[in-house]
N, C-alpha and C positions, 0 to 999 in steps of 0.2 A: 412224260413229265420224268418220268421217276428214273427209262432210260438214260437223257440228256444230263440228268444231276452225274447218277452213276458215272456215267464218263466224264466228263466235267471234276470227278473227284478223282479218277485214274490220271487225267494230266498232270493239274493241280500236284499229286504228289511226286511227280517225276520233278528232279533234279535239272537244278538248271548250269548250262552250259557257259554262265559270261563267267571273262576272264578266261576262258578255255578255249586252243587252236581250234574252234570246233568249225564244220564249211555244210552249210546248208546243200541237198541238192533235190532238183525237184522229180517227181514219177510221172508228170506226162509222158517225157522222151519214149518210156515204159510203156505207158498202154496206147500212145497216140502218135509216137514220133517216128518207128523205127516197128519194121515186122518183127516177126520172133525169127532165129532166136537173136536174130542182132541187136534186138533190144535187150532183151538180159546180159547179154555178153557187152555190149557196153555199158551200160552203168554198169557192173561191178568193175571195170577197166577203169572208168570214174573216178570208182570209191580209191580205187587202189595207187589213180595219180594225185593225190590228198592224201591219204598214207602213207606215201612217196617223197614231203613236204613237211614230216611230220606232225600232220592235223589229224582232227577224230572227222572222219567222211558218216555226214547221216542223212540218206534218199528218207524222205517222210512220204507218205500218204495214208489213208482210210483206210483198212480193213473189215470189213465186216460192221463198218461206225465210227470202230474204235482207231483213234491215232494214232501212226507209228512214224517215229520222233526214232532216224536208224533202223532202216528194212534191211530183219537175215534173209542171207542169200535164198533159202527158199521160198519170203517169203520176196522176196526183185521177181522166185523164176514164175511165182505164182503169179503175179501180176501180171506177165509177163505174156503167158497164157490167156489168161481171164478175156470175157466176151460182156461188153456191155459195160463196162468202167465209167463211170461221172467223169469228166474232168473239172474238178471240185475249183470255184474263183470263189469270192469271199461270201458272195449270194447265195451258193451252195449247201457253204456248212453243214448250219441247221438242219437242211431236210438230211445230208446224208448221216449224218448222227442218231438222227430217229429214227432215220430207216436201215441203221443198220448196213447200209450201203459198201459197195468195193466206192473207193477216188484214188483219179490221183489229181497230185495239187497241181495247181498250176503256177506263174512265178508270181501273182498276189498273192494267191495261199498259199505259196509255200512263204513271201516274207510275213503274214502274219505267224504263222507257227514259228519261223526265224525271231521273231519279236517276244514272243510267250515265252519261246526258252532262254534267251537272252543272248540267243544268236547272230554274232555279227555280219558273220560274209557267205556269201551265195551265189554257187558256183552252178551257169546253166548256158543256155547254148544263144538262143537269142531273145530280145524281151516281144510283147505285144507294142500296139501302136494304135495310128489313127492306120484303117484299111483308106486301100488308094475308095476313090470316090464315096470317103469319109464327110465328105460336106452335105452327100446329100440322103447317104444311109444310113449315120451318125452311128459307125458302124468303128469304135473305141474302144480298144484294150481297157478293161481292167486295171492290169499294170502300169500303168500309168498313176492312176487317181492313190495309186497303194504310197509310192516314192513317198508322195506326203503322209502318209499317213504310222506305216512301218519307219523304223529306225536300224534298213538292213543297207550293205552295200553289195550290192547285186554285179557281180563280173560276169561278161557275157563277148558275144561278137558284133555286135551293134544288133541297129534294130531289122527287121527279117528282112530281106529287101524283098519281098511279097506288096511291102505295106507301104503309103505316101512316109517318108522317110522326112522331108524336109516339115509336115503338119505335127509328125510326132517328136520332134525334134522342139516346132513351135511349143510345142502345148507340157512339155517336163520345161520348158522357159518361163513360161506361164506360172508354173509351178514353182518355179526357182529352183527347181529341183540339178543339183552337181552333175555333170555329166560329163570326165576326165576321161582324155586318156589314157590311155599305158602306152604309153612309147609314140603317141604316133599321135600329129594332129591336121589330122583329117581322119573322119568319124569310117568305122569299118563296115559294109553293109551284109556281116552275118559271113555271104561263100567269098567276100571282098575282102583284099587286106584295104583300098584307096575307096573314096567315096569325091565329090565333087563341096564337099559340106564339113564344111572348116570343126576345129576342138576349142573351143575360146579355154577350154584348162586344160592342160597334159602333165605325164605324169613320168618321171623321168628313169625311177626305180621302187623298189617295191616297199623302199626303208620313206620315198621320198610323197609316195599315196599313202600307205599309212599313217604323213604324221598330217596329207592334208582331212582324216579322217578327221584323226583326236581337235583338231583343232576346229574341226565343226563341231566336234560333240561337248567339247569345253565349252562354246559359244552355246549350245543350246539350241541347237535349229531343231532337236528330235526330229528329222527327219533319212528319211535313205539316199542313200549314192549311189550314181551309174557309173561303173568303169570297165572304160573299150576296149578291148583288148583284140586283136586283129590277127585274124586266123595265122597259120605259121606260113609262112612266104610259097615253097612246094607245093601246099595243097589251097592254095587260092585260085578262083578258077576267075573267070576271063568276064569282063559286066557285058560285056557285047551279044554274050552264052547264056548266058544266066538273065538278060534282060528281055532277047526273044523267050525262051525259056516262059520264062514268069507272064509274059504278056499275052503267050499262044493257050497255058497254063486259065489267066485269067478271063479270059473268051471262053473256053469250055464252061468255069466254073459257073459262068451268068447264062448259059444255055441252058445251065441244068439245075439253075434254080439254087445256087446251095449259101448259105448264109447263116449268121452268128455262130456259132460254137467250132463248124465246120466246117469253116470255111477254111483255118491255119492247114488242119492238118490236110484236105484234099491237097490242098497248092502246093504245098510242102510232095505229099504222094507222084503228084504228077511232073513234079520236076521231076525228080528224080526217074521217076520215065524217061524227062524228054531229052534228060545231058546223057541216059544211059548209064547212071548209075553215079554218077560222076557227082554228082551234091548228095548223093549221101556220103558218100567217100569222105568229104572234108566237112559234113554237120558232123562227123565223127571226129575227123581231124581235130576241128573248134573248139568243138565239148569238152576232149581233153587238157590240150592249155587250158581251157577256163579253168579248167580243174588243179593244173598245176601252179597256173596263177595265186588261185584262193588259196591252197594250201599255204604257201610262202605269206600271203597276208595275213591268213588270221594267226603266222605261231609270229610275225613280227608287232601284230597287236596289239598281243600278247607281252609282250616283253614293256620295263619301264621307262 
């Protein structure tokens, strides 16, 4: 218990970023999303995209049980090479801290940390959601539930294409979460810009987006919003190519009996192989694109 109190005191003594143009960045992409050294290079490049917009990038993780909000270059390098790093969601925080473990943060965990430190904007690649066959497996990411608990605005390139997108959107609708298409009227699907799913809410500019968020806050909704930012045109992949690769990856996953937290890393890695690296290039592009928008939004939200 002394360890927990000590760590808690350290976190509580840290300054908050309320009313500052800060953008929080998750670290699962470093430990479970890309191979070394690409993971480190991309993490540092994403931070630089945020800085270029005049905002503060804050990559977050647990190192030996200590919460770090704003990793140093050396800490990012350490995580990029480390083995056996925990992929921490809401349920894992206490366990990681008490046992002094290394852990990267998922979307849900990063939202919790952002709320604690007064950070309003979070840039990531794509969110988790209801997995295919989720009605039987009950495999639903904790990311979705966190939107109703943490007032953080998450910018992503849509639900990961490996998910059951329709059920993911239905889950968010049931929770009353604002899903806002940024300069798009259809839901982007991570690697592809468009889909059959319509965005009921859209924002035409960063200023418009900030206004929507401020109005939600003033109304006291006290929950997060999901901002869908399509991958740049030049890096969008053909839906037919992606669907074929995902279907093949799912077949292999089921044969190997992979489940739980290992599903997403396995599928994303397999899709990279099946697309001959094209999906990795797209992944890098969309993450940088989301960081740019996040930086602009963080700056805009600080304006009176």
